[in-house]
Structures are given as structure tokens and as C-alpha cells.
C-alpha positions in Angstrom: 38.4 -84.3 14.0 41.0 -81.6 13.8 40.2 -81.0 10.1 36.5 -80.6 10.9 37.3 -78.1 13.7 39.3 -75.9 11.4 36.7 -76.1 8.7 34.0 -75.0 11.2 36.1 -72.1 12.3 36.6 -71.0 8.7 32.9 -71.1 8.0 32.2 -69.1 11.2 34.8 -66.5 10.1 33.2 -66.1 6.7 29.7 -65.7 8.2 31.1 -63.1 10.7 32.6 -61.2 7.8 29.4 -61.1 5.9 27.5 -59.8 9.0 30.1 -57.0 9.4 30.0 -56.1 5.8 26.2 -55.8 6.0 26.4 -53.6 9.1 29.0 -51.3 7.5 27.0 -51.2 4.3 23.8 -50.2 6.2 25.7 -47.5 8.1 27.1 -46.1 4.9 23.7 -46.1 3.3 22.1 -44.2 6.2 24.9 -41.5 6.1 24.5 -40.7 2.5 22.4 -37.7 1.3 18.8 -38.7 0.6 17.0 -37.1 -2.4 13.3 -37.0 -2.2 10.9 -36.8 -5.1 11.2 -33.0 -5.1 14.9 -33.2 -5.9 15.8 -31.3 -2.7 18.6 -32.5 -0.5 18.1 -33.6 3.1 20.7 -34.6 5.6 20.5 -38.0 7.3 18.5 -37.9 10.5 16.8 -34.6 9.5 13.0 -34.4 9.9 11.3 -33.3 6.7 9.5 -29.9 7.0 5.7 -30.4 6.9 3.9 -28.9 3.9 3.0 -25.3 4.5 5.7 -24.7 7.1 7.6 -21.4 7.0 10.6 -23.1 5.4 8.5 -24.8 2.7 8.3 -22.3 -0.2 6.6 -24.7 -2.6 7.8 -25.8 -6.1 8.2 -22.2 -7.3 11.2 -21.5 -5.1 9.6 -18.2 -4.1 9.8 -17.1 -0.5 6.6 -16.1 1.5 7.6 -12.4 1.4 8.0 -12.5 -2.4 4.7 -14.3 -2.8 2.8 -11.9 -0.5 4.5 -8.6 -1.2 2.3 -5.8 -2.5 3.4 -3.2 -5.1 3.4 0.3 -3.7 2.0 2.0 -6.8 1.0 5.7 -6.6 1.4 6.5 -2.9 -1.1 8.9 -1.4 -2.1 10.5 1.8 -5.6 10.0 3.3 -6.9 11.9 6.4 -8.4 9.4 8.7 -11.1 10.6 11.2 -9.2 9.0 14.2 -5.6 8.8 13.0 -5.1 12.0 11.0 -3.0 11.8 7.8 -2.0 8.2 6.9 -0.1 6.8 3.9 -1.9 4.6 1.4 -0.7 2.6 -1.5 -1.9 3.0 -5.1 -5.0 1.0 -4.3 -6.0 3.1 -1.3 -4.9 0.5 1.4 -3.4 1.8 4.6 0.4 1.3 5.1 1.9 0.3 8.5 5.2 0.2 10.4 6.4 -2.4 12.9 8.0 -1.4 16.2 10.4 -4.3 16.1 11.9 -3.0 12.9 14.6 -0.3 12.8 14.9 2.9 10.9 18.6 3.7 11.6 19.7 1.5 9.9 16.6 0.5 8.0 15.9 -3.2 8.6 12.9 -5.5 8.7 12.3 -8.1 11.4 9.1 -9.4 9.9 9.5 -12.6 7.8 7.9 -16.0 7.4 4.4 -16.1 8.8 4.7 -12.5 9.9 5.2 -11.4 6.2 2.1 -13.4 5.3 0.0 -11.4 7.7 1.8 -8.2 7.0 2.8 -8.2 3.3 5.8 -6.0 2.6 5.2 -3.1 0.3 7.4 -3.6 -2.7 9.3 -0.7 -4.2 9.1 -1.3 -7.9 8.9 0.7 -11.1 5.2 1.6 -10.3 6.0 3.1 -6.9 5.8 6.9 -6.9 5.3 9.7 -4.4 1.9 11.3 -4.7 0.8 14.7 -3.6 1.6 15.4 0.1 4.5 12.9 0.2 8.1 14.1 0.3 10.1 11.8 -2.2 13.1 12.3 0.0 11.4 10.3 2.7 11.2 7.3 0.5 13.8 4.5 0.3 14.1 0.8 0.2 15.8 -2.2 1.8 16.7 -5.5 0.2 14.9 -8.4 1.9 16.4 -11.9 2.4 14.4 -13.1 -0.7 16.0 -10.3 -2.9 12.8 -8.2 -3.1 13.1 -4.4 -2.5 10.8 -3.2 0.3 9.7 0.4 0.5 10.8 2.4 3.5 9.3 5.7 4.7 11.5 7.8 6.9 13.7 4.7 7.2 10.8 2.5 8.4 9.9 -0.6 6.3 6.3 -0.3 5.0 3.7 -3.1 5.1 0.0 -3.7 4.4 -2.3 -5.7 6.7 -3.9 -8.9 5.4 -7.1 -8.2 7.4 -7.7 -4.9 5.7 -10.2 -5.9 3.0 -11.1 -2.5 1.6 -9.4 0.8 0.9 -9.5 3.0 4.0 -9.5 0.1 6.5 -7.2 0.5 9.5 -7.8 -2.8 11.2 -4.0 -3.2 11.7 -3.7 -0.1 13.9 -2.4 -1.1 17.3 -2.3 -4.8 16.7 0.0 -6.5 19.3 0.9 -3.1 20.5 3.6 -3.0 17.9 1.9 -2.1 14.6 0.9 1.4 13.6 -0.4 3.2 10.5 2.3 5.2 8.8 2.2 9.0 8.7 3.7 10.6 5.6 7.0 11.3 7.3 7.5 7.8 8.5 6.3 8.4 12.1 3.4 6.7 13.7 0.0 8.1 12.7 -1.4 9.8 15.8 -5.0 10.4 16.9 -5.9 13.6 15.3 -7.9 14.9 18.3 -8.7 18.6 18.3 -6.7 19.1 15.1 -9.0 16.8 13.2 -12.1 18.4 14.6 -10.8 21.8 13.6 -10.1 20.4 10.1 -13.5 18.9 9.8 -15.1 22.2 10.9 -13.1 24.0 8.3 -14.3 21.7 5.6 -17.9 22.1 6.7 -17.7 25.8 7.3 -14.5 27.2 5.8 -13.0 30.3 7.4 -12.6 33.6 5.5 -8.8 33.1 5.5 -9.3 30.3 3.1 -11.3 32.3 0.5 -10.1 32.5 -3.1 -9.2 36.0 -4.5 -12.0 38.6 -4.7 -14.7 36.1 -3.7 -14.6 34.2 -7.0 -16.5 30.9 -6.8 -14.0 29.2 -9.1 -10.4 30.5 -9.6 -7.0 29.2 -10.4 -4.0 28.7 -8.1 -0.5 27.6 -8.9 0.2 24.4 -7.1 4.0 23.7 -6.6 3.7 20.2 -7.9 0.7 20.2 -10.1 0.9 23.6 -11.7 -2.2 25.6 -12.3 -5.3 24.0 -10.8 -8.9 25.0 -10.2 -10.1 25.7 -6.7 -13.6 26.6 -5.4 -14.5 29.8 -3.5 -12.9 28.5 -0.3 -9.7 27.5 -2.0 -10.5 23.8 -2.0 -9.1 21.8 -5.0 -11.6 20.5 -7.5 -11.3 17.0 -8.8 -12.5 14.7 -11.6 -13.2 11.0 -11.1 -11.8 8.6 -13.7 -14.9 6.4 -13.6 -17.3 9.2 -14.4 -18.5 9.8 -17.9 -19.0 13.0 -20.0 -21.3 11.7 -22.7 -23.8 11.1 -21.2 -22.7 13.1 -18.2 -22.8 10.8 -15.2 -21.4 10.4 -11.7 -20.3 7.0 -10.5 -19.4 8.1 -7.1 -22.1 6.8 -4.8 -22.4 5.3 -1.3 -19.1 5.1 0.6 -17.4 7.1 -2.1 -19.5 10.2 -1.1 -18.1 10.0 2.4 -14.7 10.9 1.0 -15.6 12.9 -2.1 -18.1 15.7 -1.9 -20.0 16.7 -5.1 -19.1 20.4 -5.7 -22.2 22.6 -5.8 -22.9 24.7 -9.0 -21.5 28.2 -9.2 -22.6 31.6 -10.5 -21.0 31.9 -14.0 -20.3 35.6 -13.4 -18.0 34.7 -10.4 -15.4 32.6 -12.3 -11.9 33.9 -12.5 -9.1 32.6 -14.8 -11.3 29.9 -16.4 -13.3 29.9 -19.6 -17.0 30.1 -18.4 -17.9 27.7 -21.3 -16.2 24.9 -19.4 -18.5 25.4 -16.4 -21.9 23.7 -16.1 -24.0 21.5 -13.8 -25.6 18.1 -13.8 -28.5 16.6 -11.8 -27.5 13.7 -9.5 -29.8 10.6 -9.0 -31.0 12.0 -5.7 -32.2 15.2 -7.4 -29.4 17.5 -6.2 -27.3 19.6 -8.6 -23.5 19.1 -9.0 -20.9 21.4 -10.6 -19.5 20.1 -13.9 -16.2 21.1 -15.5 -15.6 20.3 -19.1 -18.9 18.2 -19.1 -17.6 16.0 -16.2 -18.8 16.1 -12.6 -16.5 17.9 -10.1 -15.8 17.1 -6.5 -13.8 18.2 -3.4 -11.8 15.9 -1.2 -12.6 15.7 2.5 -8.9 15.1 3.3 -7.8 18.5 2.0 -7.4 20.6 5.1 -6.5 24.0 3.8 -6.2 26.4 0.9 -4.6 24.8 -2.1 -4.2 21.3 -0.5 -4.4 18.6 -3.2 -4.0 15.4 -1.2 -6.6 13.6 -3.3 -4.7 13.9 -6.5 -3.7 10.4 -7.8 -5.9 8.6 -5.2 -6.7 5.1 -6.4 -5.2 6.2 -9.7 -8.6 7.6 -10.5 -8.8 11.1 -9.0 -7.1 14.1 -10.6 -7.0 17.8 -9.8 -8.3 19.9 -12.7 -6.2 22.4 -14.7 -7.7 25.6 -16.2 -8.4 23.7 -19.5 -10.7 21.3 -17.7 -8.2 18.4 -17.9 -6.1 16.5 -15.4 -3.3 18.6 -13.9 0.0 17.0 -14.7 2.6 19.6 -13.4 4.0 23.0 -14.0 
């Protein structure tokens, strides 16, 4: 009887040991790092991030900001009817600033889903200050993903995902914290009376804007572009990169004509500083006549507000001021 009792106790001890080993083994297994199919590590007890969450950057390892950032390109200034001068990127899209960011020091507080709706403007090799923009106002910050975001006057610059066409300003005032960027980095402001005066000057220029001795085409020396052609009111004349010379044809129609006005023909005897052989005219599809320079249609830009303004130069990488040789002005 005694022998059986000890044998039973021994069996019980062995069974208990096996149970304890299983328990410790399970605990040890649950505490180890788990590797999913993606190869990413995950701590025990952590809940996997759902696909598409802000922390899930996909198999490329790129962050949302890097995926959604937009290259600045040739920066430009566009005069909006309601907001006055606003900055645009090389594609003509409006640039914005965020009130929750800071300019001193420059810092962005828009990341994750915010950076999807408001793609940061990337300062890369293609980014350059166009006419009307002070290069000294431009800078950059390094975002958490390592990309370099453009700053204007210290403020990080963004585009708005809901702007679907150049010139859209749907982001203005969103959430009470987003505003179109003025060229100096400040918030673009309603132009008010200033815009009305500018529009009136474009429609009916004042005598103070006239070019020398009443010439209908003359040459002025622009500080950035060098010698450029201007009309009788001192407005810069432009060529459009999508137009053709042979055959001579304008490809600026519809919405384009709301921004770019076909220049009217001139009297060949009232040209100063330009070879008259470069000056001609062409008939538009609507039957009106348009000035041509070097066998290419010429235009003025509605955003130019005064004598010698050349804010349209470089717009969309298609519009160029014209030098006295009838070619694109490239500098002094």
C-alpha cells in the first residue's frame, strides 16, 4: 500500500511539472516579437494598424507627405479678382499657408491625413522664383519624412487637393485656418478698392502709364528680364508656348482669354526700338485681329497692374515676355 501511494505521488508530480512547463512555454511564446507576412515587427499585445491608417505607409516605405508632396516648379504670381496677388506653383495652382504652422522658427504642423488634403510643396531642383517673387523670401524646412518643404516668408507652403484646375482657390478660408499665400508670405487679402482700381487701369489705362512719345510698341529695360517689348500703355507683351508661327495660330481660347488678352494690331509708324519687320497681325477664329510679333500672336496679362509689370512671365512654363528680337526674354 505504501509503495503504491508513493508511486501515485510521483506520477502526480510529473504531471504537475508538465502542466507548469506548458504554461511557462505559452507565456514565453506570447512575449516574443511576432513577425507578420510583411516582415515588420510588432510587440505582443499591440493591435495591428488597419490598412490605410495614417501609420500605414504601404510596402514602399514612403510617408504620406512624401507620396503627396508637389514640386514647386517655376513659382509665379497671379492676381486674383477677390484675393489680389497670390502665389502659384509652376502648374498655376494656388499655394496656401496654415495658421497652426509657425514662421519663426519655420515649422509645419500638418502631417498624416492633413498632408494628404494639403500636399506640401516640395523645394527641389525645379523650384525657382519667377517674376514678382523675391528669392530672399524663399526657404525650406525638412519634414519628418526627410523631404524639403518650400517656405515663403518662413511659412510652409501647401497646395489644396480640392483645387482641380489652375487658378482655383477652393482652399481659401477652409477651417478658418487656411489662406492663399501672398508673394511675401503673408495671407492674401481681399483686394477691394485696390483691385477695382487695377482692373480699371487695365481696361482704361491712365496717361501716367503711357510708353515714351506715344509709341504703340516700345522697349523698356526690366530689372530681371532685360529689354522687353511693351504696348502703348506700358503693358508687357507676351508669347504663348502653345501657339504656332507656321501656320500662325492662337491656341488661347475660352478660359485662357479671361487671363490673357490678345494685343490689338498697331500702326507700323508708331514703333520705337523694334524692327518693324517683326510686327504684323493675324485674324482670330472670331474674326477679330490680333497683334503678331515675329510671326507669333502677342498678348497682355490681366495680372500686370502697372507700367513694366511682367508678372505673367514664366506662368505655367508657357508664357514669356518678348525681347526686341521677338524672342523670349531671358535676362539682362
